[in-house]
C-alpha positions as CSV (number, residue, x, y, z in Angstrom):
1,X,-13.3,32.0,6.2
2,X,-14.4,28.5,6.8
3,X,-16.5,28.3,3.7
4,X,-13.6,29.4,1.8
5,X,-11.4,26.4,3.4
6,X,-14.1,23.8,2.3
7,X,-14.1,25.3,-1.3
8,X,-10.5,25.2,-1.2
9,X,-10.9,21.3,-0.2
10,X,-13.5,20.7,-2.7
11,X,-11.5,22.1,-5.7
12,X,-8.1,20.3,-4.7
13,X,-10.3,17.2,-4.1
14,X,-11.7,17.6,-7.5
15,X,-8.2,17.9,-9.2
16,X,-7.1,14.7,-7.3
17,X,-9.6,12.8,-8.6
18,X,-9.3,13.9,-12.3
19,X,-5.8,13.5,-12.4
20,X,-4.7,11.6,-8.9
21,X,-2.0,14.7,-8.5
22,X,-2.7,17.9,-6.8
23,X,-2.9,17.1,-3.2
24,X,0.2,18.8,-1.7
25,X,1.0,20.6,-4.9
26,X,-2.0,22.8,-4.9
27,X,-3.3,22.5,-1.3
28,X,0.0,24.1,0.4
29,X,0.5,27.2,-2.1
30,X,-3.2,27.9,-1.9
31,X,-3.0,28.1,1.9
32,X,0.1,30.2,1.8
33,X,-0.8,32.8,-1.0
34,X,-4.7,32.7,-1.0
35,X,-5.4,32.1,2.9
36,X,-2.1,33.7,4.0
37,X,-1.4,30.6,6.2
38,X,1.9,30.6,8.0
39,X,4.1,28.3,5.8
40,X,5.1,25.9,8.2
41,X,1.3,25.3,9.4
42,X,0.1,25.1,5.9
43,X,2.6,22.3,5.3
44,X,1.8,20.5,8.5
45,X,-1.9,20.7,8.1
46,X,-1.7,19.7,4.4
47,X,0.5,16.5,5.1
48,X,-2.3,15.2,7.3
49,X,-5.0,16.4,4.8
50,X,-3.0,14.2,2.2
51,X,-2.4,11.1,4.6
52,X,-6.4,11.3,4.8
53,X,-7.4,11.8,1.4
54,X,-4.9,9.2,0.1
55,X,-5.8,6.4,2.8
56,X,-8.8,5.0,0.8
57,X,-6.5,4.6,-2.1
58,X,-4.1,2.3,-0.3
59,X,-7.0,0.1,0.9
60,X,-8.4,-0.4,-2.6
61,X,-5.1,-1.0,-4.2
62,X,-4.3,-3.4,-1.4
63,X,-7.6,-5.4,-2.1
64,X,-6.6,-5.8,-5.9
65,X,-3.3,-7.1,-4.8
66,X,-1.2,-4.6,-6.9
67,X,1.1,-2.9,-4.2
68,X,4.7,-4.1,-4.3
69,X,5.4,-4.1,-0.7
70,X,9.2,-4.6,-1.2
71,X,9.4,-1.6,-3.1
72,X,7.5,0.3,-0.2
73,X,9.7,-0.9,2.4
74,X,12.9,0.2,0.7
75,X,11.3,3.6,0.0
76,X,10.4,3.6,3.8
77,X,13.6,2.8,5.2
78,X,14.9,6.1,3.3
79,X,12.0,8.5,3.7
80,X,11.2,7.6,7.4
81,X,14.4,8.5,8.7
82,X,14.9,11.6,6.8
83,X,11.7,12.7,8.0
84,X,12.5,12.2,11.4
85,X,15.7,13.9,11.2
86,X,14.0,16.9,9.3
87,X,11.4,17.2,12.0
88,X,13.9,17.2,14.8
89,X,16.0,20.0,13.2
90,X,12.9,22.0,12.2
91,X,11.4,21.6,16.0
92,X,14.8,22.6,17.4
93,X,15.2,25.4,15.3
94,X,11.8,27.4,16.2
95,X,9.7,26.4,13.1
96,X,6.6,26.9,15.5
97,X,7.2,30.3,16.3
98,X,7.6,31.1,12.0
99,X,10.9,30.5,11.9
100,X,12.1,29.1,8.4
101,X,9.2,30.4,6.6
102,X,11.5,31.4,3.5
103,X,13.0,27.9,3.7
104,X,9.9,26.1,3.6
105,X,8.7,28.5,0.6
106,X,11.9,27.9,-1.4
107,X,11.5,24.1,-0.8
108,X,8.0,24.4,-1.8
109,X,9.0,26.2,-4.9
110,X,11.7,23.8,-5.9
111,X,9.1,20.8,-5.3
112,X,6.5,22.3,-7.5
113,X,8.9,22.9,-10.3
114,X,10.2,19.1,-9.8
115,X,6.8,18.0,-9.7
116,X,5.5,20.1,-12.7
117,X,9.0,18.7,-14.9
118,X,7.8,15.2,-14.0
119,X,4.5,15.4,-15.3
120,X,5.6,17.5,-18.5
121,X,8.7,15.7,-19.2
122,X,7.9,12.2,-18.2
123,X,7.7,10.6,-21.5
124,X,10.3,13.0,-23.2
125,X,12.9,11.9,-20.5
126,X,12.1,8.1,-21.3
127,X,12.7,8.6,-24.8
128,X,15.9,10.6,-24.4
129,X,17.2,8.0,-22.1
130,X,16.6,5.0,-24.8
131,X,18.0,7.1,-27.8
132,X,21.1,8.0,-25.7
133,X,21.5,4.3,-24.2
134,X,25.2,4.2,-25.3
135,X,26.2,7.4,-23.2
136,X,28.3,6.6,-20.2
137,X,26.0,8.4,-17.7
138,X,22.7,6.8,-19.3
139,X,24.7,3.4,-19.4
140,X,25.6,3.7,-15.6
141,X,22.0,4.7,-15.0
142,X,20.7,1.5,-16.6
143,X,23.0,-0.7,-14.6
144,X,21.9,0.7,-11.5
145,X,18.4,-0.9,-12.2
146,X,19.6,-4.0,-13.4
147,X,21.6,-4.9,-10.6
148,X,19.2,-5.9,-7.7
149,X,21.5,-4.5,-4.7
150,X,22.1,-1.1,-6.5
151,X,18.4,-0.8,-7.5
152,X,17.5,-1.4,-3.9
153,X,20.2,1.3,-2.5
154,X,18.9,3.6,-5.2
155,X,15.3,3.1,-4.0
156,X,16.5,3.9,-0.1
157,X,18.3,7.1,-1.3
158,X,14.8,7.9,-3.6
159,X,12.9,7.4,-0.4
160,X,15.3,9.6,1.9
161,X,14.9,12.6,-0.6
162,X,11.1,12.4,-0.6
163,X,11.3,12.3,3.3
164,X,13.1,15.7,3.2
165,X,11.2,17.3,0.3
166,X,7.9,16.1,1.7
167,X,8.7,17.3,5.5
168,X,9.7,20.6,4.1
169,X,7.1,21.1,1.4
170,X,4.2,18.5,1.6
171,X,5.1,18.1,-1.9
172,X,6.8,15.3,-3.8
173,X,5.5,11.8,-2.5
174,X,3.5,11.6,-5.7
175,X,4.5,12.6,-9.0
176,X,8.4,12.4,-7.9
177,X,8.0,9.1,-6.2
178,X,6.4,8.1,-9.3
179,X,8.7,9.0,-11.9
180,X,11.6,7.4,-9.9
181,X,9.8,3.8,-9.7
182,X,8.9,4.1,-13.4
183,X,12.8,4.4,-14.2
184,X,14.0,1.9,-11.5
185,X,11.2,-0.7,-11.9
186,X,10.4,-0.7,-15.5
187,X,8.7,-4.3,-15.4
188,X,6.1,-2.8,-13.1
189,X,2.6,-2.1,-14.6
190,X,1.0,1.6,-14.5
191,X,-1.2,0.6,-11.9
192,X,1.4,-0.9,-9.7
193,X,3.6,2.0,-9.7
194,X,0.6,4.4,-8.8
195,X,-0.5,1.9,-6.0
196,X,3.1,1.5,-4.7
197,X,3.5,5.1,-4.6
198,X,0.4,5.8,-2.9
199,X,0.8,2.8,-0.4
200,X,4.4,4.5,0.6
201,X,2.8,8.3,0.3
202,X,0.3,7.8,3.1
203,X,2.6,6.4,6.1
204,X,5.2,9.1,4.9
205,X,2.7,12.1,5.0
206,X,1.0,10.8,8.0
207,X,4.4,10.4,10.0
208,X,5.3,13.9,8.9
209,X,1.9,15.3,9.7
210,X,1.9,13.9,13.3
211,X,5.5,15.2,13.6
212,X,4.4,18.4,12.6
213,X,1.5,18.5,14.7
214,X,3.8,17.5,17.9
215,X,5.6,20.9,17.5
216,X,2.3,22.9,17.0
217,X,2.3,23.5,13.2
218,X,-1.0,21.8,12.2
219,X,-4.4,23.6,12.3
220,X,-6.9,21.1,13.4
221,X,-9.6,23.3,12.7
222,X,-8.7,24.1,9.2
223,X,-7.6,20.5,8.6
224,X,-11.6,19.4,9.4
225,X,-12.9,22.1,6.9
226,X,-10.3,21.1,4.1
227,X,-11.5,17.5,4.5
228,X,-15.2,18.5,4.7
229,X,-14.9,19.7,1.1
230,X,-12.2,17.3,-0.4
231,X,-14.3,14.0,0.0
232,X,-17.1,15.1,-2.2
233,X,-14.6,16.9,-4.5
234,X,-12.4,13.4,-5.1
235,X,-16.1,11.9,-5.9
236,X,-16.9,14.5,-8.3
237,X,-13.6,14.7,-9.9
238,X,-13.4,10.8,-10.5
239,X,-16.6,11.0,-12.7
240,X,-15.4,14.1,-14.2
241,X,-12.0,12.4,-14.8
242,X,-13.7,9.9,-17.5
243,X,-15.2,12.6,-19.4
244,X,-12.0,15.0,-19.5
245,X,-8.8,13.9,-21.2
246,X,-6.4,12.9,-18.3
247,X,-3.3,14.1,-20.7
248,X,-4.8,17.3,-21.1
249,X,-5.7,17.9,-17.3
250,X,-2.2,16.9,-16.3
251,X,-0.5,19.3,-18.6
252,X,-2.7,22.1,-17.4
253,X,-1.7,21.2,-13.8
254,X,1.8,20.9,-14.6
255,X,2.0,24.4,-16.1
256,X,-0.1,25.8,-13.2
257,X,2.4,23.9,-10.8
258,X,5.3,25.2,-12.6
259,X,4.2,29.0,-12.4
260,X,3.0,28.7,-8.7
261,X,6.7,27.1,-8.1
262,X,8.4,30.3,-9.8
263,X,6.3,32.4,-7.8
264,X,7.5,30.9,-4.4
265,X,11.2,31.1,-5.4
266,X,10.9,35.1,-6.7
């Protein structure tokens, strides 16, 4: 079984290297549906897996000065508090004994469908908002990002939502966070969006993962095999990504996540 975990880590690492997406989105469903790992343990283990695999990216982006730490702090103000609250609720209601398996699987399904939608419809949604700029709801959304105070509150609220979703499903810190930042901070460059999103995702997944560890829903042996496979996988994927269309890969990944998300809800 250990070689299977390592191969799973290798596969997910390649996907991360090629597309920048796929850590929690792919690893947690693989652990649950392929290896029959208890949902809570799959989520807890994958959270630490995500923190480890993304940590190097934060260092690289920080050195290049493309992380907006003000935005990271705003997201963290919302996410850390809801992460701690969600962990407390799970720990006091028996998550370590296999409780909430259905809740976690359903949350995973919702998160995967939202992530898939974000990947597939990101450009479409942006065009739709521009085309409907005069609509009252769209106008209200634009006013939120034009007012600094409202934008700060919306960013904290986004972080709070991500904290709950990530703690329950290990999914959402990447694609969902990036889409929210694209709308709220249109002046930010693409690389700044990615860097800021990852800079927030690492401490969020680390805190959520360590929280899961305190209640016994992290399999350390499993984690070691996953990381062992992922590190060379990310290296391989980063080289393959140069040769394969990122757009094609993201669409294929989005369709896969959508199908897995639907399966989680059935």
